[in-house]
C-alpha positions as CSV (number, residue, x, y, z in Angstrom):
1,M,-57.4,8.9,6.6
2,T,-54.2,6.9,6.8
3,L,-52.8,4.2,9.0
4,F,-51.0,6.9,11.0
5,T,-54.2,8.9,11.7
6,T,-56.8,6.2,12.2
7,P,-58.2,6.5,15.7
8,I,-57.5,3.6,18.0
9,L,-56.0,1.5,15.2
10,S,-52.9,3.8,15.0
11,A,-52.3,3.3,18.7
12,I,-52.6,-0.5,18.3
13,F,-50.3,-0.6,15.3
14,R,-47.8,1.7,17.1
15,W,-47.7,-0.8,19.9
16,F,-47.2,-3.7,17.4
17,A,-44.5,-1.7,15.5
18,K,-42.6,-1.1,18.8
19,A,-42.9,-4.8,19.7
20,A,-41.9,-6.0,16.3
21,L,-38.8,-3.7,16.2
22,F,-37.9,-4.8,19.7
23,F,-38.2,-8.5,19.2
24,S,-36.4,-8.4,15.8
25,G,-33.5,-6.4,17.4
26,W,-34.1,-3.1,15.5
27,H,-34.4,0.2,17.2
28,V,-35.3,3.8,16.3
29,E,-33.0,6.7,16.7
30,G,-33.8,10.4,16.4
31,T,-37.0,12.5,16.6
32,L,-39.1,14.2,14.0
33,P,-38.3,17.8,13.3
34,L,-40.9,20.3,14.5
35,L,-41.8,21.2,10.9
36,P,-45.2,20.8,9.3
37,K,-43.9,19.9,5.9
38,F,-40.7,18.2,4.6
39,V,-39.4,15.6,2.3
40,I,-37.9,12.5,3.9
41,V,-35.1,10.9,1.9
42,G,-34.8,7.2,2.9
43,A,-31.6,5.4,2.0
44,P,-30.1,3.1,1.4
45,H,-33.1,1.4,-0.2
46,T,-32.0,-2.1,-0.8
47,S,-34.9,-4.3,0.2
48,N,-38.7,-4.6,0.4
49,W,-38.2,-4.7,4.2
50,D,-37.3,-1.0,4.0
51,F,-41.0,-0.3,3.5
52,L,-42.0,-2.1,6.7
53,L,-39.2,-0.4,8.6
54,M,-40.5,3.0,7.3
55,L,-44.0,2.2,8.4
56,A,-42.7,1.2,11.8
57,L,-40.7,4.4,12.0
58,G,-43.8,6.5,11.1
59,L,-45.9,4.7,13.7
60,V,-43.3,4.9,16.5
61,L,-42.7,8.6,15.8
62,R,-46.4,9.4,15.2
63,A,-45.6,10.8,11.7
64,N,-48.3,10.8,9.0
65,L,-46.0,9.7,6.2
66,H,-46.8,9.6,2.5
67,F,-44.9,7.8,-0.2
68,M,-45.1,7.4,-4.0
69,G,-45.4,4.0,-5.4
70,K,-45.7,2.5,-8.9
71,A,-49.4,2.6,-10.0
72,E,-49.4,-1.2,-10.5
73,L,-49.2,-1.7,-6.7
74,F,-52.4,0.3,-6.3
75,R,-54.2,-1.8,-8.9
76,S,-53.5,-5.0,-7.1
77,P,-55.7,-6.5,-4.3
78,L,-53.4,-4.6,-1.9
79,G,-54.1,-1.2,-3.5
80,A,-56.4,-0.1,-0.7
81,F,-53.9,-1.1,1.9
82,F,-51.1,0.9,0.2
83,R,-53.3,4.0,0.0
84,W,-54.2,3.5,3.7
85,C,-50.5,3.3,4.5
86,G,-50.1,6.8,2.9
87,G,-49.3,5.7,-0.7
88,I,-49.8,7.9,-3.7
89,P,-49.9,6.0,-7.0
90,V,-47.7,7.3,-9.8
91,E,-47.3,6.2,-13.5
92,R,-43.6,5.6,-14.0
93,S,-43.9,4.8,-17.6
94,K,-44.6,8.3,-18.8
95,S,-43.7,11.9,-17.8
96,T,-46.8,13.1,-15.9
97,G,-45.5,16.2,-14.1
98,L,-44.8,14.2,-11.0
99,V,-42.7,17.0,-9.4
100,E,-45.4,19.5,-10.0
101,Q,-48.1,17.2,-8.6
102,M,-46.2,16.7,-5.4
103,V,-45.3,20.4,-5.1
104,K,-49.1,21.2,-5.4
105,R,-49.8,18.6,-2.7
106,F,-47.4,20.4,-0.4
107,Q,-48.9,23.8,-1.2
108,T,-52.5,22.6,-0.5
109,S,-51.7,20.8,2.7
110,D,-51.2,22.2,6.2
111,Q,-49.0,19.3,7.1
112,F,-47.4,16.9,4.6
113,I,-44.4,14.5,5.0
114,L,-43.4,12.8,1.8
115,A,-40.9,9.9,2.0
116,I,-38.9,9.1,-1.1
117,A,-36.1,6.6,-1.9
118,P,-33.7,8.6,-4.1
119,E,-32.3,5.5,-5.8
120,G,-35.7,4.9,-7.4
121,T,-35.2,1.2,-7.1
122,R,-34.0,-1.4,-4.6
123,E,-30.8,-2.0,-6.7
124,R,-27.5,-0.3,-5.9
125,V,-27.2,2.7,-8.3
126,A,-24.4,5.1,-9.1
127,Q,-26.7,8.0,-9.7
128,W,-29.7,9.0,-7.6
129,K,-32.9,10.3,-9.2
130,S,-33.2,14.0,-8.6
131,G,-37.0,14.2,-8.2
132,F,-36.8,14.4,-4.4
133,Y,-34.7,17.4,-4.6
134,H,-36.9,19.2,-7.2
135,I,-40.0,18.5,-5.1
136,A,-38.4,19.9,-1.9
137,Q,-37.1,22.9,-3.8
138,G,-40.4,23.6,-5.6
139,A,-42.3,23.3,-2.4
140,G,-39.8,25.3,-0.4
141,V,-39.4,22.6,2.2
142,P,-36.2,21.0,3.7
143,I,-35.0,17.5,3.2
144,V,-34.7,15.2,6.3
145,A,-32.5,12.2,6.0
146,V,-33.9,8.8,7.3
147,F,-31.4,6.0,7.3
148,V,-31.4,2.2,7.5
149,D,-28.3,0.8,9.2
150,A,-28.5,-2.9,8.8
151,E,-25.2,-3.5,10.5
152,H,-26.4,-2.0,13.8
153,K,-30.1,-2.7,13.2
154,V,-31.1,1.0,13.4
155,I,-33.6,3.0,11.5
156,G,-33.5,6.6,12.3
157,L,-33.8,10.2,11.5
158,G,-30.5,11.9,10.6
159,K,-30.0,15.5,9.9
160,E,-32.1,18.1,8.2
161,F,-30.8,19.5,4.9
162,P,-32.0,23.0,4.0
163,L,-31.5,23.5,0.3
164,S,-29.0,26.0,-1.0
165,G,-30.3,26.0,-4.6
166,E,-27.1,24.3,-5.8
167,A,-28.6,20.9,-6.6
168,E,-25.3,19.1,-7.3
169,T,-23.7,20.3,-4.1
170,D,-26.8,19.6,-1.9
171,V,-27.3,16.1,-3.3
172,E,-23.6,15.3,-2.9
173,N,-23.8,16.4,0.8
174,I,-26.8,14.2,1.3
175,R,-25.2,11.2,-0.4
176,L,-22.1,11.8,1.7
177,F,-24.2,11.6,4.9
178,Y,-25.5,8.1,3.7
179,S,-22.1,6.8,2.9
180,Q,-21.7,5.6,6.6
181,Y,-24.7,3.3,6.4
182,R,-25.3,-0.2,4.8
183,G,-28.7,-1.3,3.8
184,I,-30.3,-4.6,4.5
185,C,-29.3,-6.3,1.2
186,A,-26.3,-4.0,0.4
187,K,-23.1,-5.6,-0.8
């Protein structure tokens, strides 16, 4: 059970998320696609605040989101909290078949939404990591763009990107979509 599916608590946290977004001047745009499974690409990922905004988005839209996080986070005293928020621990220091693990998770789930920051870090990068694409392609699910627009204080769902199989072209089209947005700590 996650934060998004805990009876009573999810409704309370949804109310708090709406109130926190309202009082901080942020608002949500868009709606969830009517799909049982997809990969959310969240960008630009420039701040730890992005995590809280993604939780708020999930609560407001009633989406049972999952995300991957470095295993160290889950070994800390907050590990149980991160799991409850939909976190899946991953070992980043070694190649562990991460794509295959996530594809299997999609295949064995009736509903599964995986949120990934393609930068792989909170720093500005020239090249995105391609795991999000390979997970979506392997699972046969589309990619849905979620954006943070710090300039206008909007977090929202953008468009759905079905995959053509041409990874470079698809990723470039997704990156092009994000070129219009500036993250919280983007320069």
